[in-house]
C-alpha positions in Angstrom: 85.9 77.4 115.4 87.7 80.7 114.7 90.2 80.2 117.6 91.0 76.8 116.1 91.8 78.4 112.8 93.9 81.1 114.5 95.9 78.4 116.4 96.4 76.4 113.2 97.5 79.4 111.3 100.0 80.3 114.0 101.4 76.8 114.0 101.6 76.8 110.3 103.4 80.2 110.3 105.9 78.9 112.9 106.6 75.8 110.8 107.3 78.0 107.7 109.6 80.3 109.7 111.5 77.3 111.1 111.8 75.8 107.6 113.1 79.1 106.2 115.6 79.5 109.0 117.0 76.0 108.6 117.2 76.5 104.8 119.0 79.8 105.2 121.5 78.2 107.6 122.2 75.3 105.3 122.7 77.6 102.3 125.0 79.9 104.3 127.1 76.8 105.4 127.4 75.6 101.8 128.5 79.1 100.7 131.1 79.3 103.4 132.5 75.9 102.4 132.8 77.0 98.8 134.3 80.4 99.8 137.0 78.7 101.9 137.7 76.2 99.2 138.2 79.0 96.6 140.4 81.0 98.9 142.6 78.0 99.8 142.9 77.2 96.1 143.9 80.7 95.0 146.6 81.4 97.7 149.7 82.4 95.9 152.9 80.8 96.9 155.4 83.3 98.4 158.2 82.1 96.1 156.0 82.8 93.0 155.4 86.4 93.8 158.0 88.5 92.1 159.6 91.3 94.1 160.2 94.7 92.6 163.7 96.0 92.3 164.7 99.5 91.3 166.5 99.9 88.0 169.5 102.2 88.6 169.5 103.6 85.1 165.8 104.6 84.7 164.8 104.6 88.4 161.7 102.6 87.6 160.7 99.5 89.7 160.7 96.3 87.7 160.2 92.6 88.7 163.5 90.9 89.3 
């Protein structure tokens, strides 16, 4: 009987590890999709980024 219990415990352990691995893969895939969506959403347009120009009077750089 003890070998049967050991085999059952090993199979149960393998099932738990497989379930945890698949769950981790699914969660990581969902996080990657959200991360890419957020990055694509927040990309600034090149025309909207102001360039800095030097003020000849003060020497400071200002948007313009």
